[in-house]
All heavy atoms as an XYZ file, in Angstrom:
959
protein
N       9.013      9.045      1.079
C       9.391      9.054     -0.314
C       8.459      8.112     -1.062
O       8.176      7.019     -0.613
C      10.841      8.604     -0.437
C      11.300      8.541     -1.845
S      13.056      8.232     -2.002
C      13.299      6.822     -1.009
N       8.026      8.559     -2.222
C       7.062      7.799     -3.001
C       7.691      7.421     -4.333
O       8.025      8.267     -5.146
C       5.818      8.647     -3.233
C       4.740      7.932     -3.975
C       3.563      8.858     -4.219
O       3.704     10.062     -4.234
N       2.408      8.253     -4.414
N       7.883      6.114     -4.543
C       8.452      5.633     -5.797
C       7.322      5.343     -6.782
O       6.191      5.099     -6.380
C       9.261      4.360     -5.558
N       7.648      5.389     -8.039
C       6.662      5.073     -9.061
C       6.523      3.560     -9.091
O       7.490      2.832     -9.278
C       7.087      5.619    -10.428
C       7.172      7.142    -10.358
C       6.125      5.181    -11.513
C       7.685      7.783    -11.607
N       5.347      3.099     -8.893
C       5.104      1.664     -8.786
C       5.149      0.993    -10.156
O       4.971      1.640    -11.182
C       3.742      1.422     -8.147
O       2.726      1.804     -9.038
N       5.369     -0.331    -10.156
C       5.312     -1.060    -11.430
C       3.949     -0.922    -12.096
O       3.845     -0.966    -13.315
C       5.577     -2.513    -11.026
C       6.324     -2.417     -9.746
C       5.810     -1.190     -9.061
N       2.891     -0.727    -11.300
C       1.560     -0.532    -11.851
C       1.502      0.756    -12.674
O       0.917      0.794    -13.749
C       0.521     -0.489    -10.731
C      -0.931     -0.300    -11.153
C      -1.361     -1.461    -12.047
C      -1.818     -0.238     -9.932
N       2.150      1.817    -12.187
C       2.180      3.081    -12.923
C       2.974      2.929    -14.213
O       2.592      3.461    -15.254
C       2.778      4.192    -12.072
N       4.074      2.184    -14.166
C       4.876      1.954    -15.366
C       4.074      1.127    -16.362
O       4.058      1.402    -17.556
C       6.210      1.281    -15.014
C       7.068      2.259    -14.201
C       6.952      0.819    -16.268
C       8.317      1.671    -13.628
N       3.363      0.120    -15.849
C       2.497     -0.684    -16.709
C       1.402      0.191    -17.320
O       1.063      0.052    -18.489
C       1.898     -1.826    -15.888
O       0.680     -2.231    -16.385
N       0.844      1.099    -16.514
C      -0.171      2.026    -17.014
C       0.383      2.925    -18.095
O      -0.297      3.243    -19.069
N       1.650      3.341    -17.950
C       2.290      4.188    -18.952
C       2.461      3.418    -20.260
O       2.239      3.952    -21.344
C       3.649      4.662    -18.431
C       4.307      5.657    -19.314
S       3.324      7.154    -19.383
C       4.303      8.115    -20.471
N       2.843      2.126    -20.151
C       2.977      1.314    -21.358
C       1.635      1.137    -22.046
O       1.536      1.206    -23.271
C       3.591     -0.047    -21.029
C       5.039      0.068    -20.626
O       5.720      1.009    -21.001
N       5.517     -0.876    -19.846
N       0.579      0.918    -21.273
C      -0.760      0.786    -21.831
C      -1.182      2.092    -22.488
O      -1.742      2.100    -23.582
C      -1.770      0.393    -20.740
O      -1.335     -0.814    -20.127
C      -3.157      0.209    -21.308
N      -0.911      3.207    -21.820
C      -1.226      4.527    -22.364
C      -0.505      4.743    -23.687
O      -1.095      5.213    -24.662
C      -0.827      5.615    -21.357
C      -0.963      7.053    -21.793
C      -2.428      7.410    -21.985
C      -0.339      7.966    -20.761
N       0.775      4.340    -23.743
C       1.546      4.499    -24.974
C       0.932      3.669    -26.093
O       0.798      4.150    -27.221
C       2.993      4.073    -24.744
C       3.873      4.241    -25.961
C       5.320      3.865    -25.710
O       5.646      3.296    -24.680
N       6.182      4.182    -26.638
N       0.527      2.438    -25.796
C      -0.080      1.590    -26.817
C      -1.392      2.184    -27.310
O      -1.656      2.210    -28.513
C      -0.327      0.187    -26.270
C       0.935     -0.612    -26.073
C       0.676     -1.926    -25.368
O      -0.393     -2.151    -24.825
N       1.676     -2.802    -25.381
N      -2.237      2.666    -26.391
C      -3.518      3.236    -26.780
C      -3.323      4.471    -27.653
O      -4.012      4.646    -28.666
C      -4.342      3.616    -25.550
C      -4.873      2.445    -24.780
C      -5.552      2.882    -23.493
O      -5.455      4.035    -23.075
N      -6.233      1.951    -22.847
N      -2.394      5.326    -27.280
C      -2.185      6.559    -28.035
C      -1.590      6.254    -29.410
O      -1.937      6.905    -30.392
C      -1.310      7.523    -27.240
C      -2.031      8.036    -25.995
S      -1.027      9.117    -24.995
C      -1.397     10.673    -25.769
N      -0.711      5.263    -29.496
C      -0.144      4.905    -30.795
C      -1.208      4.279    -31.686
O      -1.234      4.537    -32.891
C       1.030      3.940    -30.626
C       2.263      4.602    -30.033
S       2.811      6.082    -30.900
C       3.227      5.394    -32.487
N      -2.103      3.464    -31.120
C      -3.191      2.898    -31.912
C      -4.092      4.003    -32.448
O      -4.524      3.966    -33.594
C      -4.002      1.910    -31.063
C      -3.282      0.603    -30.809
C      -4.001     -0.279    -29.806
O      -5.138      0.063    -29.381
O      -3.432     -1.310    -29.434
N      -4.373      4.996    -31.591
C      -5.199      6.122    -32.038
C      -4.500      6.892    -33.151
O      -5.111      7.276    -34.138
C      -5.496      7.072    -30.879
C      -6.563      6.599    -29.953
S      -6.851      7.769    -28.618
C      -7.123      9.282    -29.496
N      -3.188      7.122    -32.979
C      -2.453      7.915    -33.960
C      -2.309      7.178    -35.283
O      -2.251      7.796    -36.338
C      -1.078      8.275    -33.413
N      -2.269      5.852    -35.239
C      -2.072      5.075    -36.460
C      -3.369      4.588    -37.081
O      -3.364      4.096    -38.202
C      -1.163      3.871    -36.181
C       0.247      4.310    -35.895
O       0.705      5.313    -36.400
N       0.933      3.560    -35.055
N      -4.485      4.705    -36.374
C      -5.764      4.227    -36.879
C      -6.275      5.069    -38.030
O      -5.885      6.215    -38.224
N      -7.164      4.490    -38.814
C      -7.703      5.188    -39.987
C      -8.487      6.430    -39.571
O      -8.326      7.494    -40.153
C      -8.597      4.240    -40.781
N      -9.347      6.292    -38.574
C     -10.136      7.445    -38.150
C      -9.271      8.446    -37.400
O      -9.554      9.631    -37.417
C     -11.300      6.994    -37.271
C     -12.362      6.246    -38.048
C     -13.535      5.917    -37.189
C     -14.589      5.185    -37.989
N     -15.742      4.832    -37.177
N      -8.220      7.967    -36.759
C      -7.330      8.879    -36.046
C      -6.572      9.775    -37.012
O      -6.120     10.845    -36.646
C      -6.355      8.106    -35.170
N      -6.439      9.341    -38.270
C      -5.793     10.188    -39.266
C      -6.554     11.482    -39.449
O      -5.964     12.544    -39.612
N      -7.883     11.387    -39.385
C      -8.705     12.593    -39.482
C      -8.484     13.470    -38.259
O      -8.412     14.700    -38.375
C     -10.177     12.226    -39.605
N      -8.354     12.842    -37.109
C      -8.125     13.607    -35.879
C      -6.790     14.332    -35.965
O      -6.696     15.517    -35.671
C      -8.153     12.681    -34.631
C      -7.738     13.445    -33.395
C      -9.527     12.084    -34.445
N      -5.742     13.625    -36.400
C      -4.432     14.267    -36.445
C      -4.390     15.377    -37.488
O      -3.730     16.390    -37.285
C      -3.327     13.238    -36.700
O      -3.453     12.678    -37.977
N      -5.107     15.190    -38.597
C      -5.116     16.273    -39.586
C      -5.882     17.478    -39.057
O      -5.493     18.612    -39.303
C      -5.702     15.798    -40.911
O      -7.081     15.522    -40.783
N      -6.966     17.235    -38.319
C      -7.703     18.338    -37.708
C      -6.848     19.038    -36.661
O      -6.818     20.266    -36.589
C      -8.999     17.838    -37.063
C     -10.079     17.472    -38.043
C     -10.588     18.684    -38.804
O     -10.628     19.791    -38.276
N     -10.940     18.482    -40.055
N      -6.142     18.251    -35.848
C      -5.276     18.851    -34.838
C      -4.130     19.614    -35.486
O      -3.680     20.636    -34.964
C      -4.725     17.777    -33.898
C      -5.741     17.150    -32.946
C      -5.087     16.008    -32.178
C      -6.306     18.168    -31.988
N      -3.642     19.108    -36.626
C      -2.574     19.805    -37.330
C      -3.019     21.143    -37.877
O      -2.225     22.064    -38.003
N      -4.320     21.271    -38.192
C      -4.844     22.518    -38.716
C      -5.080     23.558    -37.629
O      -5.190     24.739    -37.910
C      -6.149     22.275    -39.472
C      -5.921     21.475    -40.738
O      -4.825     21.480    -41.283
N      -6.946     20.781    -41.196
N      -5.195     23.102    -36.411
C      -5.426     24.034    -35.302
C      -4.121     24.733    -34.947
O      -3.038     24.222    -35.186
C      -5.942     23.286    -34.080
C      -7.285     22.655    -34.259
S      -7.707     21.784    -32.742
C      -9.141     20.907    -33.290
N      -4.222     25.881    -34.358
C      -3.052     26.603    -33.901
C      -2.726     26.142    -32.484
O      -3.364     26.571    -31.525
C      -3.326     28.121    -33.898
C      -3.445     28.735    -35.251
C      -2.101     28.811    -35.939
O      -1.071     28.868    -35.297
N      -2.132     28.801    -37.260
N      -1.742     25.244    -32.320
C      -1.446     24.744    -30.982
C      -0.725     25.792    -30.148
O       0.038     26.591    -30.668
C      -0.551     23.540    -31.236
C       0.072     23.818    -32.555
C      -0.924     24.621    -33.338
N      -1.020     25.764    -28.897
C      -0.337     26.649    -27.960
C       0.894     25.909    -27.460
O       0.846     24.724    -27.176
C      -1.253     27.008    -26.792
C      -2.454     27.827    -27.212
S      -3.659     28.082    -25.904
C      -2.656     28.739    -24.610
N       2.011     26.607    -27.380
C       3.252     25.967    -26.924
C       3.182     25.704    -25.433
O       2.959     26.611    -24.647
N       3.353     24.449    -25.081
C       3.331     24.067    -23.677
C       4.623     23.328    -23.383
O       5.019     22.461    -24.137
C       2.132     23.142    -23.366
C       2.159     22.705    -21.919
C       0.834     23.838    -23.689
N       5.273     23.702    -22.315
C       6.503     23.017    -21.954
C       6.381     22.556    -20.520
O       6.287     23.354    -19.605
C       7.707     23.932    -22.123
C       9.013     23.242    -21.839
C      10.188     24.135    -22.098
O      10.033     25.242    -22.560
N      11.360     23.645    -21.788
N       6.337     21.232    -20.309
C       6.261     20.674    -18.969
C       7.658     20.661    -18.375
O       8.646     20.540    -19.081
C       5.685     19.268    -19.017
N       7.742     20.786    -17.079
C       9.033     20.777    -16.419
C       9.771     19.484    -16.680
O       9.234     18.419    -16.517
N      11.028     19.590    -17.105
C      11.847     18.422    -17.340
C      11.714     17.834    -18.730
O      12.492     16.975    -19.104
N      10.744     18.250    -19.499
C      10.564     17.716    -20.842
C      11.136     18.703    -21.842
O      11.079     19.905    -21.655
C       9.086     17.491    -21.153
C       8.359     16.489    -20.275
C       6.897     16.410    -20.682
C       8.999     15.131    -20.390
N      11.667     18.157    -22.913
C      12.208     19.035    -23.939
C      11.063     19.715    -24.679
O       9.983     19.172    -24.813
C      13.067     18.241    -24.918
O      12.270     17.298    -25.579
N      11.320     20.911    -25.152
C      10.310     21.650    -25.888
C      10.136     21.025    -27.253
O      11.081     20.844    -27.990
C      10.772     23.102    -26.017
O      10.017     23.764    -26.975
N       8.889     20.663    -27.591
C       8.608     20.056    -28.892
C       7.543     20.881    -29.583
O       6.530     21.215    -29.006
C       8.120     18.626    -28.723
C       9.199     17.689    -28.254
S       8.650     16.006    -28.214
C       7.438     16.073    -26.932
N       7.799     21.192    -30.834
C       6.841     21.963    -31.610
C       5.941     21.016    -32.376
O       6.409     20.072    -32.980
C       7.576     22.880    -32.575
O       6.652     23.500    -33.421
N       4.632     21.258    -32.331
C       3.693     20.435    -33.070
C       3.561     20.900    -34.516
O       2.997     20.225    -35.338
C       2.319     20.448    -32.391
C       2.265     19.799    -31.015
C       0.866     19.937    -30.436
C       2.653     18.338    -31.083
N       4.085     22.095    -34.812
C       4.001     22.603    -36.171
C       5.264     22.206    -36.915
O       6.367     22.357    -36.415
C       3.879     24.125    -36.166
C       2.595     24.612    -35.549
C       2.552     26.120    -35.496
O       3.564     26.777    -35.644
N       1.380     26.649    -35.277
N       5.106     21.689    -38.109
C       6.242     21.281    -38.926
C       6.707     22.459    -39.753
O       5.912     23.270    -40.196
C       5.839     20.146    -39.858
O       5.257     19.110    -39.143
N       8.011     22.540    -39.954
C       8.544     23.615    -40.781
C       9.527     23.041    -41.778
O      10.355     22.213    -41.450
C       9.269     24.676    -39.928
O      10.326     24.025    -39.220
C       8.327     25.356    -38.966
N       9.445     23.490    -42.989
C      10.405     23.159    -44.028
C      10.706     21.683    -44.143
O       9.842     20.862    -44.333
N      11.996     21.345    -44.052
C      12.443     19.970    -44.230
C      12.199     19.107    -43.003
O      12.400     17.918    -43.045
C      13.927     19.971    -44.565
N      11.786     19.692    -41.903
C      11.593     18.975    -40.656
C      10.183     18.448    -40.486
O       9.667     18.440    -39.379
C      11.872     19.904    -39.474
C      13.302     20.148    -39.160
C      13.435     20.932    -37.877
O      12.640     20.737    -36.959
O      14.339     21.756    -37.808
N       9.537     17.995    -41.518
C       8.165     17.515    -41.389
C       8.154     16.201    -40.637
O       8.792     15.244    -41.045
C       7.513     17.363    -42.748
C       7.265     18.701    -43.392
C       6.270     18.586    -44.489
C       5.985     19.995    -44.986
N       4.832     20.071    -45.789
N       7.434     16.180    -39.530
C       7.299     14.972    -38.736
C       5.819     14.701    -38.538
O       5.007     15.610    -38.507
C       7.977     15.112    -37.372
O       7.441     16.239    -36.694
C       9.477     15.270    -37.510
N       5.500     13.446    -38.380
C       4.104     13.083    -38.219
C       3.665     13.285    -36.776
O       4.480     13.345    -35.851
C       3.887     11.627    -38.632
O       4.489     10.764    -37.695
N       2.370     13.380    -36.608
C       1.792     13.501    -35.283
C       2.163     12.282    -34.447
O       2.502     12.400    -33.270
C       0.273     13.654    -35.389
C      -0.416     13.752    -34.071
C      -0.407     14.930    -33.340
C      -1.075     12.656    -33.551
C      -1.040     15.019    -32.120
C      -1.715     12.729    -32.327
C      -1.694     13.911    -31.611
N       2.106     11.102    -35.057
C       2.417      9.857    -34.337
C       3.859      9.860    -33.836
O       4.120      9.439    -32.706
C       2.167      8.656    -35.234
N       4.804     10.351    -34.644
C       6.199     10.365    -34.199
C       6.418     11.382    -33.085
O       7.202     11.131    -32.164
C       7.138     10.635    -35.372
O       6.945     11.922    -35.893
N       5.739     12.523    -33.144
C       5.831     13.509    -32.067
C       5.262     12.934    -30.772
O       5.831     13.104    -29.693
C       5.077     14.792    -32.435
C       5.746     15.623    -33.489
C       6.969     16.346    -32.970
O       7.103     16.611    -31.787
N       7.880     16.648    -33.871
N       4.135     12.252    -30.891
C       3.485     11.638    -29.736
C       4.376     10.556    -29.139
O       4.558     10.485    -27.921
C       2.137     11.066    -30.156
C       1.238     10.516    -29.069
C       0.865     11.609    -28.091
C      -0.017      9.928    -29.702
N       4.964      9.737    -29.986
C       5.848      8.673    -29.530
C       7.065      9.255    -28.816
O       7.472      8.755    -27.760
C       6.277      7.813    -30.721
C       7.049      6.593    -30.294
O       6.603      5.901    -29.351
O       8.100      6.306    -30.910
N       7.643     10.313    -29.363
C       8.807     10.950    -28.739
C       8.456     11.516    -27.365
O       9.237     11.392    -26.416
C       9.354     12.051    -29.640
N       7.283     12.124    -27.241
C       6.867     12.682    -25.959
C       6.659     11.581    -24.922
O       7.084     11.714    -23.766
C       5.576     13.484    -26.125
N       6.047     10.482    -25.337
C       5.807      9.373    -24.409
C       7.126      8.744    -23.981
O       7.313      8.414    -22.802
C       4.852      8.343    -25.041
C       3.453      8.953    -25.149
C       4.798      7.061    -24.218
C       2.468      8.121    -25.919
N       8.049      8.599    -24.908
C       9.359      8.034    -24.558
C      10.111      8.953    -23.598
O      10.801      8.488    -22.689
C      10.173      7.774    -25.817
C       9.691      6.564    -26.578
C      10.504      6.319    -27.833
C       9.957      5.102    -28.572
N      10.667      4.858    -29.828
N       9.976     10.261    -23.784
C      10.613     11.218    -22.890
C      10.042     11.115    -21.476
O      10.790     11.139    -20.494
C      10.421     12.635    -23.435
O      10.901     13.586    -22.528
N       8.737     10.985    -21.378
C       8.089     10.843    -20.069
C       8.526      9.536    -19.416
O       8.843      9.504    -18.217
C       6.560     10.911    -20.203
C       6.145     12.320    -20.620
C       5.869     10.516    -18.907
C       4.707     12.432    -21.069
N       8.586      8.478    -20.194
C       9.012      7.181    -19.676
C      10.450      7.238    -19.172
O      10.771      6.696    -18.113
C       8.861      6.115    -20.750
O       9.270      4.864    -20.273
N      11.324      7.896    -19.921
C      12.723      8.026    -19.510
C      12.836      8.826    -18.212
O      13.650      8.489    -17.335
C      13.534      8.689    -20.617
N      12.011      9.868    -18.072
C      12.012     10.666    -16.848
C      11.589      9.810    -15.654
O      12.193      9.891    -14.579
C      11.067     11.877    -16.985
O      11.476     12.659    -18.106
C      11.094     12.744    -15.741
N      10.571      8.971    -15.842
C      10.117      8.088    -14.771
C      11.190      7.072    -14.400
O      11.432      6.834    -13.213
C       8.839      7.354    -15.181
C       7.622      8.228    -15.209
C       6.378      7.462    -15.634
O       6.455      6.515    -16.413
N       5.248      7.883    -15.125
N      11.838      6.493    -15.395
C      12.874      5.503    -15.114
C      14.061      6.135    -14.400
O      14.616      5.545    -13.463
C      13.319      4.826    -16.407
C      12.262      3.911    -16.975
C      12.631      3.356    -18.341
O      13.656      3.733    -18.915
N      11.794      2.473    -18.873
N      14.460      7.324    -14.808
C      15.571      8.024    -14.161
C      15.226      8.348    -12.706
O      16.080      8.215    -11.815
C      15.919      9.294    -14.925
N      13.992      8.763    -12.454
C      13.565      9.069    -11.088
C      13.576      7.810    -10.229
O      13.996      7.857     -9.060
C      12.175      9.698    -11.092
N      13.134      6.689    -10.785
C      13.153      5.430    -10.032
C      14.578      4.985     -9.708
O      14.855      4.531     -8.602
C      12.432      4.328    -10.810
C      10.932      4.420    -10.682
O      10.422      4.973     -9.716
N      10.223      3.891    -11.656
N      15.478      5.117    -10.668
C      16.871      4.742    -10.444
C      17.481      5.611     -9.357
O      18.169      5.121     -8.458
C      17.676      4.830    -11.761
C      17.237      3.719    -12.711
C      19.175      4.779    -11.494
C      17.775      3.850    -14.115
N      17.198      6.913     -9.419
C      17.746      7.820     -8.422
C      17.163      7.512     -7.040
O      17.888      7.563     -6.041
C      17.470      9.275     -8.802
C      18.248     10.257     -7.964
C      18.120     11.667     -8.473
O      17.188     11.996     -9.201
N      19.046     12.523     -8.085
N      15.885      7.166     -6.961
C      15.271      6.809     -5.683
C      15.905      5.541     -5.122
O      16.185      5.460     -3.911
C      13.765      6.623     -5.853
N      16.147      4.562     -5.983
C      16.805      3.330     -5.528
C      18.208      3.614     -5.023
O      18.639      3.043     -4.014
C      16.841      2.311     -6.665
C      15.494      1.721     -6.992
C      15.520      0.842     -8.240
O      16.619      0.610     -8.806
O      14.436      0.387     -8.649
N      18.937      4.487     -5.714
C      20.281      4.846     -5.276
C      20.250      5.535     -3.920
O      21.120      5.290     -3.078
C      20.954      5.731     -6.320
C      21.313      5.017     -7.596
C      21.870      5.943     -8.664
O      21.779      7.168     -8.551
N      22.436      5.368     -9.717
N      19.268      6.395     -3.708
C      19.144      7.076     -2.415
C      18.852      6.070     -1.309
O      19.426      6.135     -0.221
C      18.045      8.145     -2.461
C      17.844      8.841     -1.153
C      18.735      9.811     -0.725
C      16.775      8.513     -0.336
C      18.559     10.445      0.495
C      16.585      9.142      0.869
C      17.487     10.113      1.300
N      17.945      5.120     -1.594
C      17.581      4.110     -0.606
C      18.797      3.247     -0.252
O      18.994      2.882      0.913
C      16.419      3.238     -1.118
C      15.142      4.074     -1.161
C      16.212      2.011     -0.250
C      13.987      3.406     -1.865
N      19.635      2.947     -1.241
C      20.837      2.135     -1.009
C      21.929      2.924     -0.284
O      22.907      2.346      0.158
C      21.394      1.627     -2.333
C      20.449      0.734     -3.068
S      20.264     -0.791     -2.222
C      20.019     -1.888     -3.570
N      21.756      4.240     -0.185
C      22.725      5.062      0.536
C      23.904      5.505     -0.298
O      24.977      5.796      0.237
N      23.743      5.572     -1.591
C      24.833      5.994     -2.477
C      25.186      7.452     -2.185
O      24.317      8.316     -2.125
C      24.421      5.836     -3.937
C      25.525      6.197     -4.903
C      25.131      5.955     -6.332
C      26.269      6.356     -7.255
N      25.911      6.187     -8.652
N      26.471      7.744     -1.996
C      26.874      9.132     -1.728
C      26.602     10.032     -2.936
O      26.714      9.606     -4.079
C      28.385      9.029     -1.479
C      28.729      7.595     -1.451
C      27.580      6.820     -1.974
N      26.250     11.255     -2.668
C      26.014     12.223     -3.724
C      24.573     12.288     -4.203
O      24.248     13.105     -5.053
N      23.704     11.423     -3.692
C      22.295     11.442     -4.079
C      21.508     12.029     -2.906
O      21.404     11.411     -1.852
C      21.777     10.024     -4.429
C      20.319     10.079     -4.816
C      22.605      9.406     -5.536
N      20.992     13.235     -3.093
C      20.288     13.895     -1.996
C      18.780     13.674     -2.092
O      18.234     13.441     -3.173
C      20.586     15.400     -2.000
O      19.986     16.004     -3.118
N      18.141     13.752     -0.957
C      16.692     13.582     -0.893
C      15.987     14.656     -1.709
O      14.985     14.376     -2.372
C      16.219     13.616      0.562
C      14.715     13.475      0.785
C      14.222     12.143      0.240
C      14.370     13.599      2.254
N      16.525     15.874     -1.692
C      15.912     16.965     -2.468
C      15.849     16.625     -3.954
O      14.815     16.811     -4.600
C      16.694     18.263     -2.282
C      16.651     18.762     -0.860
O      15.783     18.385     -0.084
N      17.614     19.602     -0.512
N      16.964     16.139     -4.489
C      17.004     15.789     -5.908
C      16.046     14.653     -6.226
O      15.374     14.662     -7.258
C      18.420     15.397     -6.329
C      19.391     16.564     -6.285
O      18.924     17.724     -6.346
O      20.608     16.322     -6.189
N      15.981     13.673     -5.337
C      15.083     12.534     -5.550
C      13.636     13.006     -5.579
O      12.865     12.636     -6.469
C      15.282     11.461     -4.451
C      14.218     10.381     -4.542
C      16.671     10.854     -4.551
N      13.263     13.836     -4.634
C      11.877     14.307     -4.559
C      11.513     15.173     -5.771
O      10.415     15.061     -6.309
C      11.629     15.086     -3.260
C      11.757     14.230     -2.006
S      10.667     12.795     -1.996
C       9.083     13.556     -1.934
N      12.429     16.014     -6.196
C      12.166     16.869     -7.359
C      11.992     16.009     -8.611
O      11.057     16.215     -9.393
C      13.286     17.914     -7.545
C      13.195     18.968     -6.442
C      13.205     18.578     -8.919
C      14.377     19.910     -6.379
N      12.878     15.027     -8.796
C      12.763     14.162     -9.973
C      11.497     13.315     -9.933
O      10.878     13.065    -10.976
C      13.994     13.268    -10.108
C      15.227     14.041    -10.562
O      15.067     15.190    -11.040
O      16.344     13.503    -10.446
N      11.096     12.874     -8.753
C       9.856     12.097     -8.638
C       8.644     12.973     -8.993
O       7.710     12.507     -9.651
C       9.700     11.526     -7.222
C      10.750     10.479     -6.856
S      10.751      9.036     -7.912
C       9.302      8.219     -7.337
N       8.668     14.225     -8.570
C       7.563     15.124     -8.904
C       7.543     15.442    -10.402
O       6.473     15.531    -11.003
C       7.651     16.415     -8.081
C       7.270     16.222     -6.625
C       5.858     15.711     -6.486
O       4.926     16.202     -7.101
N       5.688     14.685     -5.660
N       8.713     15.619    -11.009
C       8.769     15.846    -12.460
C       8.175     14.657    -13.202
O       7.420     14.833    -14.171
C      10.210     16.064    -12.917
C      10.765     17.422    -12.589
C      12.191     17.536    -13.102
C      12.800     18.871    -12.762
N      14.187     18.978    -13.257
N       8.507     13.449    -12.763
C       7.971     12.241    -13.407
C       6.462     12.164    -13.228
O       5.727     11.822    -14.158
C       8.642     10.998    -12.830
N       5.989     12.516    -12.049
C       4.556     12.483    -11.778
C       3.806     13.511    -12.632
O       2.758     13.203    -13.206
C       4.301     12.750    -10.291
O       2.930     12.801    -10.020
N       4.347     14.702    -12.733
C       3.714     15.749    -13.535
C       3.710     15.350    -15.008
O       2.716     15.552    -15.715
C       4.432     17.105    -13.322
C       4.134     17.626    -11.921
C       4.009     18.123    -14.381
C       4.982     18.807    -11.508
N       4.801     14.770    -15.482
C       4.861     14.310    -16.871
C       3.813     13.252    -17.158
O       3.145     13.277    -18.198
N       3.644     12.308    -16.234
C       2.654     11.247    -16.408
C       1.244     11.827    -16.403
O       0.413     11.464    -17.245
C       2.811     10.201    -15.300
C       1.874      9.036    -15.439
C       2.020      8.130    -16.481
C       0.853      8.850    -14.536
C       1.158      7.061    -16.613
C      -0.014      7.782    -14.661
C       0.133      6.877    -15.694
N       0.968     12.731    -15.484
C      -0.357     13.356    -15.429
C      -0.634     14.165    -16.697
O      -1.767     14.162    -17.204
C      -0.486     14.254    -14.187
C      -0.495     13.492    -12.880
C      -1.652     12.533    -12.781
O      -2.758     12.833    -13.199
N      -1.389     11.352    -12.249
N       0.375     14.841    -17.226
C       0.159     15.609    -18.455
C      -0.102     14.678    -19.639
O      -0.908     14.995    -20.512
C       1.332     16.541    -18.744
O       2.502     15.809    -19.000
N       0.555     13.512    -19.667
C       0.298     12.534    -20.737
C      -1.134     12.028    -20.664
O      -1.790     11.845    -21.696
C       1.282     11.369    -20.637
N      -1.624     11.825    -19.466
C      -3.006     11.383    -19.301
C      -3.967     12.466    -19.799
O      -4.959     12.171    -20.474
C      -3.301     11.018    -17.834
C      -2.553      9.731    -17.473
C      -4.799     10.858    -17.580
C      -2.608      9.378    -16.010
N      -3.665     13.723    -19.510
C      -4.518     14.819    -19.972
C      -4.488     14.941    -21.498
O      -5.522     15.213    -22.119
C      -4.101     16.141    -19.323
C      -4.378     16.202    -17.836
C      -5.844     16.004    -17.517
O      -6.721     16.537    -18.184
N      -6.117     15.208    -16.495
N      -3.325     14.736    -22.105
C      -3.236     14.768    -23.569
C      -4.071     13.643    -24.153
O      -4.814     13.838    -25.122
C      -1.763     14.671    -24.033
C      -1.671     14.412    -25.526
C      -1.018     15.941    -23.675
N      -3.969     12.457    -23.565
C      -4.791     11.335    -24.043
C      -6.270     11.670    -23.946
O      -7.044     11.428    -24.872
C      -4.490     10.068    -23.244
C      -5.275      8.874    -23.788
C      -5.654      7.841    -22.797
N      -6.282      8.393    -21.622
C      -6.424      7.726    -20.497
N      -5.963      6.509    -20.386
N      -7.028      8.278    -19.471
N      -6.686     12.249    -22.813
C      -8.095     12.608    -22.640
C      -8.552     13.622    -23.684
O      -9.657     13.513    -24.224
C      -8.344     13.139    -21.232
C      -8.177     12.070    -20.170
O      -8.196     10.873    -20.456
N      -7.994     12.487    -18.929
N      -7.703     14.603    -23.979
C      -8.053     15.597    -24.993
C      -8.124     14.975    -26.382
O      -8.984     15.340    -27.191
C      -7.050     16.761    -24.997
C      -7.182     17.669    -23.801
C      -8.495     18.411    -23.842
C      -8.592     19.401    -22.708
N      -9.855     20.118    -22.705
N      -7.226     14.034    -26.676
C      -7.269     13.356    -27.967
C      -8.541     12.532    -28.114
O      -9.168     12.532    -29.176
C      -6.048     12.454    -28.142
C      -4.750     13.164    -28.454
C      -3.583     12.183    -28.416
C      -4.824     13.855    -29.799
N      -8.926     11.844    -27.064
C     -10.161     11.055    -27.106
C     -11.354     11.986    -27.290
O     -12.250     11.711    -28.095
C     -10.316     10.198    -25.829
C     -11.701      9.599    -25.714
C      -9.260      9.101    -25.813
N     -11.357     13.097    -26.575
C     -12.445     14.069    -26.696
C     -12.505     14.635    -28.117
O     -13.593     14.749    -28.703
C     -12.251     15.196    -25.679
C     -13.342     16.231    -25.706
C     -13.054     17.374    -24.717
O     -11.978     17.449    -24.130
N     -14.012     18.252    -24.560
N     -11.348     14.967    -28.701
C     -11.321     15.496    -30.063
C     -11.800     14.444    -31.055
O     -12.562     14.752    -31.987
C      -9.910     15.951    -30.424
N     -11.376     13.214    -30.867
C     -11.814     12.127    -31.748
C     -13.326     11.957    -31.677
O     -13.997     11.828    -32.706
C     -11.106     10.818    -31.371
C     -11.669      9.630    -32.098
C     -11.361      9.411    -33.430
C     -12.521      8.742    -31.463
C     -11.878      8.327    -34.118
C     -13.046      7.655    -32.143
C     -12.719      7.448    -33.458
O     -13.238      6.384    -34.126
N     -13.875     11.963    -30.461
C     -15.316     11.796    -30.303
C     -16.071     12.956    -30.929
O     -17.135     12.756    -31.544
C     -15.676     11.647    -28.821
C     -15.214     10.327    -28.235
C     -15.381     10.263    -26.724
O     -15.539     11.269    -26.052
N     -15.343      9.042    -26.196
N     -15.555     14.163    -30.802
C     -16.196     15.328    -31.406
C     -16.198     15.218    -32.918
O     -17.226     15.442    -33.567
C     -15.469     16.627    -30.980
O     -15.505     16.722    -29.562
C     -16.126     17.847    -31.601
N     -15.070     14.842    -33.489
C     -14.987     14.728    -34.945
C     -15.828     13.559    -35.441
O     -16.504     13.659    -36.470
C     -13.524     14.579    -35.384
C     -12.790     15.901    -35.110
C     -13.405     14.211    -36.860
C     -11.299     15.838    -35.291
N     -15.828     12.458    -34.704
C     -16.612     11.273    -35.107
C     -18.110     11.554    -35.082
O     -18.873     10.965    -35.857
C     -16.273     10.091    -34.212
N     -18.525     12.450    -34.201
C     -19.963     12.725    -34.102
C     -20.425     13.823    -35.076
O     -21.621     14.106    -35.147
C     -20.314     13.133    -32.678
O     -19.731     14.377    -32.351
N     -19.504     14.411    -35.839
C     -19.867     15.446    -36.803
C     -20.630     14.803    -37.982
O     -20.223     13.767    -38.479
C     -18.639     16.164    -37.334
C     -18.002     17.085    -36.371
S     -16.568     17.855    -37.181
C     -15.975     18.856    -35.864
N     -21.698     15.468    -38.445
C     -22.382     14.931    -39.618
C     -21.514     15.124    -40.870
O     -20.809     16.116    -40.995
C     -23.662     15.754    -39.698
C     -23.382     16.988    -38.927
C     -22.343     16.642    -37.904
N     -21.646     14.185    -41.766
C     -20.816     14.254    -42.999
C     -21.509     15.062    -44.065
O     -22.594     15.085    -44.356
C     -20.511     12.847    -43.516
C     -19.660     12.146    -42.470
C     -19.795     12.905    -44.847
C     -19.321     10.714    -42.816
């Protein structure tokens, strides 16, 4: 059984800070407006709630708030998986190894997808920053 290490949780916190700085930065505003103009494809990771990047009517939300909500969801999934793993290790009745392993994999996939989103955001920022004015 593989638990999420404190280093991974620390990495997630660092990732959250970096992504929020990008989303709130002056140049990142151009990135988010460019991303808002693109037609995003709906992607739903296992265990994560479906979130739409397109705003409709009265439900206008910023890119930064959507990003923050997604990161918090991934963090909650990781924390829940760690708690369940600890309960299994302590021998708590009703906690099966199958459930622990599935939740650990969901947390791992969520973390990897967050890293890929960060990489795509950095790539988009670099592309837009290198465009001639």
